[in-house]
N, C-alpha and C positions, 0 to 999 in steps of 0.2 A: 173446962169440959167442952164448952161451945167451940173454943179455939181448936181443940183436937179434932172435932168433927169437921170443922171448916177446912183445916189443913188436909185432912184425908180426902175430902170432896175435891179440893183443888188438884191434889195429886192424881186422883182418878180422872179428872177432867183433862189433865195435861198428858195423859198417856198417849203416845203416838199410835196411829193406825198401822198395823203390821201388814206388809205386803211381801210376797216372795218374788224373786226375780222372774219366776215362771208365770206370775200373774200379770206382768206388765203388758205382754202382747194383747191379752184379752181386754185389759183396761184401756189400752190405746184404741182398740176397735170399738169399744163401748163409747168412749169419748167422741170418736169420729162420728159414730152413729147419732149421738146427741146433737152434734153440730148440724148434721144434715136435717134432723128432725126439727131443730130450732129454725133453720132456714126455711123449711117447708111451711112451718106454721106462720112465720112472718111474711113470707112471699105469697101465701095463699090469699091473704087479705088484699093484696095489690094486683093479683093476677086478673081478676074480673074487671076492675077499673082500667087496667092497662089495655086489655084486649078490646074493651068498649071504646076507649079513646082511639086506638089504632083502626078499629072498624069504622068509626065516625070519620076519621081523616081519610080513609080510603074512599069514602063516599063524597066528601067535600072537595078534595083536591081535583078530581077529574071534572067537577062542575064549575070550577073556577074559570071565570072569563067567558062562560057560554051564554050568560044572560045579558040584558041591557044594563048599561051603567052610564053615569054622567061623566062627561069628559073632564079632563083636568084643565083644559085650556092651554096646555103646553104640548105642542105637536111633537117636540123632540122627546119628551118624557113618554108620551103615548107610544112613540115608535120603539123606544127602549123597552117598555113594558111588553109590547107586542112580541119582540124578539126574546125576552126573558121568560115569558109565560110557559112555552113548551119545555124549556130547560128546567124550570122550577118544578113543573109537574113530573117530569121524568126523574129528576133527582129525588123528589118526595116519594113517589111510588116505588122507587128502587129501595128506599129505606124502609117503607111500610110493608113491602112484599116479602121481606126475608122470613125464613121459618122461625117459629118461636117454640122450642122444644118443651116437653113436659118436665124434664129434669130441672130442678130449682136453679142451680148455678148456671146451667146453659141458658135457661129462660132469662135470668137476670142479665147475663152478658149480651144476649140477643136484643133485649129491650134497651139496654144502655147504648148499644151500637145504633139501634134504630133512632133513639133520641139524638145522638150525635149527628146522624144523617139529616134529620129534620131541621136541627139548629143550623147546620151548615147550609142547607138549602135556603133557609130564611135569611141568613146573613149574606148569601150569594145572590143568585138571580131574584130571590124573593124580596129583597130590599126595595126594588123599584115598583113592585106590585102593590105595596101598601098604600101608595098614594093614588093608584089607579083603581084598585079594588079594596077600599078601606074596610068596608063592612065584612066582606067575605074573608079577607085576610085576618081581621080581628077574631072572627070565629075559629079560623084555623089555628091562629096563635094561642087561643084559649085552650084548644084541645092539646096542642103541643105542650103548653104549660101544665096541663093536667097530667100528661104523660111524664113530664119532668118531676112533678110533685111525687108521683109514685116511685120513680127511680130514686129520688132523694130519700124517700122513706125506706127503701131497701138498702141504700148505701151503707148505713151504720151496721146493718146485720152482716153484710159480707165483709166489711172492714174488720168487725169483731171475729168473724170466721177465719179470716186470713191470719190474724194474730194467734188465734187458738191453733190453727193448723201449723204455724211456724213453731209454736211451743211444743206441740205434740211430735212434730218431726225431729226437733232437737232432742226430746226425750227418747224417741226411737233410735236416733243415732248413738246416743250415750249407751242405751240398752244394748245395741248391737256390739259396741266396743267392749262393754262389760262382759257380755256372753263370750266373745272371742277371747278376752283376757282370762276369764275363769277357765275356759276349756284349755287354753295354752298352758296355764299354770298347772292344772290337774294332769294334763298329758305329760308334761315335763317331770312332775313328781312320780308319776307311774313308771316312766321310763328310767328314772335314776337308778333303782336297784339293779336293773339289767345292765346299765352302763358300768356300774361299779363291779358287778360280777364279771363282765366282759374284760374290764381293765385288769382285774386280778388274774384272769386266765391268760390274757395276752402278756402280762408282765411275767408270769411263770414260764410261758413258752419262750419269751425273749431271753430270759435268764438261762434256760436249758440250751438254747441255740448258741448263746454267748460262750458257754462252757465248751461246747463242741467245737466252735470256731477256734478258741484258744488252744484246745487240744490238737486240732489239725495243724495249727501253726508250729507246735512243738514236735510234730510227727517227723521221724527220720526221712520219710518219703518227701516231705515238704522241703527239708533241708537239702536233699538231693536235687529237688527241682530248682531251688534258689541257686545252687551251684551251677546247674546247667544254664540258667538265665544269665548268671554272671559270666560264665564262659562264652556264651553267645555274644555278649556285649564286648568282651575282650577281642574276640575274633572279628567282630564288626569294626572295632577300632583298628585292628591290623589291616583290614581291607581298606579302610579310609587312608591309613598311612601309605599303603602300597599305591593306591590311586593317586595320591599327591606326588609320590616319587615318579610314577609313570607320566604324570602331567608335566613335571619339570623336564624329564628326558625328552618327551615329545616336543615341548616348546623349543628346546635347544636344537633338536634335529630340524624343526621347521625353519628356524632362523638361518641355519647353514644351507638348507635346500632352497630357500628364496634367493640367496646369493648365487648358488650353483645354477639355478634356473636362468638367471640373467646372463651368466657366463656362457651357458649352452646356446642361448639365442644369439649371443654376440658372435659365437663361433659358427653360427648358422646350422647348429645341430638341433633342429626343431623337434625331432622325434625324442631325443633325450630330454629336451626342455619340457616337452609335454608330460613325459613319465615323471620327471621331478615335480612338476606342478601338481599332478594327480596325487603323488605321495604327500606333498605339503598340505594340500586341501584335506586329505583323509585324516592326517594327524591333527589338523586344526579343529576338528569336530569335538564336541563335548565328550563323546564316548570313544574309548579305544576300540579299534577294529579287532576282529578275531585274529589270532596268531597266524592261521592259515592264509589270511588275506594280506596281512602286513609284511610278514617276513619275506615272501617272494618279491614284493615291491621294493623292500630295502635292498635285497641282494641284487636286484636288477639295475639299480642306479648308484649303489655305493662305490664300486670300483672306479667309474669315471669321475665321480666327485672327489675321491681320494687323489686321483691323477691331477685334478684341478688344484688341489692343495699343494701337491708336490711341485707343480709347475709355477706356483706362486700366483695363479689367477684368483685363488680364494685365500684370504688371510684369516687364519683362525684367531679368535679374540681371547680365549681363555683356556685354562688347563682341561676343562671338560671337553671342549671341542677338539682339542689336540688329542685327548685320550681316545675319542670315538671316531675321528676322521683321519687318522694316520695309519691305521691298521685295519684291514677289512673285516676280520672275524670278531673284533671287539664289540661293535654295536649289535650285530645279530645275536651274539652270545648273551649280551646283557638283556636284550629283549626276551630271548628265550627263557632266561632265568626268571624275569619278572612275570612272564606268562605262567611258568610252572608254579610260582608262589601264589598267583591269583587262582589257579585251578585248585591248589591245595586248600586255600582259604575257603573257596566255594564248597569244596567237599566237606570241610569241617563244619561249616554252617549247616549244610544239609543234614549231616549226621546228628548235630546237636538238636536241630529242630525236629528231626524224626523222633529222637528220644523224648523230647517234650511232648510231641503230638501223641506218642504211644503211652504217655503217663496218665492213666485213668484217674489217679488220685487227685491230681490238680483239678480235673474236671469236677470231681466230687466235692473238693474243697470250695471251688467257685460257686457250685450250686448251693452248698451249705451257707456260704457268705451271702448269697443273694436272698435265700430264705430268711436269714437273720436280719438283713437290712429291711426286707418287706415286713417282717414281724415287728421290728422296732418302729417302723413308720406307722403301722396299724395301731401299735400301743400309744404312740404320741398323739395320733389323730383322735383316738378314743379319749385320751386325757384332755385334749382341747375341747372335745364335745362335752365332757363332764364340767369343765370350767365354764363354758358358754351356757350350759343348761342351768348351772347354779346361779350364774349372773342373771339369767332370764327369770328364774324362779324368784330371786330376790326383787328384781325389778317389777314383775307382775304382782308380787305380794305387797309392794308399796303402792302400785297404781290402782289395784282393785278397790281398796278403801276410798281412794280419791274419787273414782268413778261412782261408787255407791253413794258417797256424799253428794256428788253433783246431781245424780238422778233423784235422790231424796229431796234436795232443795228445789229442783224444777217441778217435780210432781206436787210437792207441798205448796209451792207458789201457785201452781195452776189450779189445784183443787181447793185451796184455802184450808187444808187440813195438815196436821203434823204427821208426816209419813216416815216409817222406818222400813227399809228394805233388807230382807234376809237372803243370803246366798247359800244354797245347799252345799254340803261338803262333797268332795270327789266328783265335781262336775256334773251334777244332775240338772243344771240349769237348762231350760228348754226355750229355744228361740222361735218355736213354731207358733202358728196362729197369729 
């Protein structure tokens, strides 16, 4: 029976103290306040002695060296002390004259700096004055030691405060991360139904557009459009072949005209040579000239060139040259035929492209396909958001307990109590205060 009561008592004793996540900001403020109050209590006992020591030093330092004193017997030391005395006084009074605020931590830091200044003064110019003014310096050093004793008494208080501040700041950082994580987790879970609904709607719209796009692809109007596109490509290939044929013919004519130009200049017929040269240069360009420009130029030089062939001044090298430069009408007729074919091809291309341009169905089909691609992109983007959200929900669901455990351990260690932290459901955690 006694054992049962003992076990029950121990279980009750081991029950952790419950804290809500929303209690932590108030608890942190309360602990910070306790630290300040502890500092004020501890420092209040030292404030009076500290200010008394500082006041005494303010009176003693200016009087140093103003009264009679026995000489040291060392002229050099006396001289050094004479030079060091004003430096020592200035340094000491600078340290003693700083403001000493009412706020505890500011007061402590001011006193600590004051002590550093006094010690630095004593170790600097003051070290020569001890032998010249031994009694006065002894009294001053006693007050500095008194000041140091009070600072040493305050040091553990603020060392402890620094440790506590660091612990509380760590707890505050974990609390901030926990609040952010809980809110992110809850926000993601709240948005998930909307994402799923949107995904279903986008998937339905994408499917409907897909059916319409397929139907448009089977529409007779689209088949007619593809025929037009195929015809256009065929005509463009015809134009390419015609262009190649005209380029070959132009090249052959240029070769013969270059030889004819040399013969004309040799015969001192510079006017004819110039005309032949202009024709050769015109045909050497990448684009064929217009028929109205080229044919008169050919007609103007072809008869004398054929005469050069007949007289043996120009030797024709192959059957093509013989075909076009032994009979005057052959070359112009061939060029006229090629130009007619070119005009016919251009007319066919214009006609096909006009039909394509007037076909409103293809514009509708392209708009439909664009809508389908956009809807498909939106659907996949939404699916990626769902995947990312689920991953983040899983990640935060794992990290939240870890953060709760961390903050429980830190608060328990700080307070010396077994602490259990509860986190409200659906993001009711409050980071205020």
